[in-house]
C-alpha positions, 0 to 999 in steps of 0.5 A, spaced: 476 557 522 481 555 528 488 557 528 494 553 526 495 551 533 489 547 535 491 539 536 492 536 529 493 529 528 499 526 524 494 526 517 493 533 518 485 533 520 483 536 527 478 533 532 472 536 528 474 533 522 476 540 518 483 540 515 488 544 519 495 546 516 501 544 520 506 549 522 512 545 521 519 547 518 520 547 510 523 540 508 520 536 513 519 529 511 512 526 511 510 519 512 509 516 505 503 511 504 503 506 499 497 502 497 497 495 493 491 493 490 492 485 489 497 480 492 498 477 485 505 476 482 506 484 481 503 485 488 508 481 491 514 483 487 512 490 489 512 488 496 519 485 495 522 491 492 519 496 497 521 492 503 528 492 500 529 499 496 525 503 502 528 500 508 530 506 513 525 511 510 518 513 513 514 508 508 507 505 510 506 499 505 499 496 505 497 490 500 489 489 500 487 482 497 480 480 496 482 472 496 484 468 502 491 467 500 496 470 495 496 468 488 491 473 484 489 470 478 493 464 478 489 462 485 482 463 482 483 460 475 487 453 476 487 449 470 484 442 471 490 439 466 497 441 466 498 446 460 504 441 457 498 435 457 493 440 454 498 441 448 499 434 446 495 432 440 
């Protein structure tokens, strides 16, 4: 085991891959990482809320989307006929 004075990255891991306890004052704010899976309606809304409410705070926000564009379910599953026309009898 090494000492707590060895070089430690910001994520708490030393160069050799072991976790090291950082010697910082109690109450020191750490960076918060928020991850959103999917850029559908809820993911985009979350991005808007985080950008408005968490402005000026130490927040790292990332959205991961498997498709090439925003839209989630609505991007992949488009209806061939508009919904109102499909209801006509």
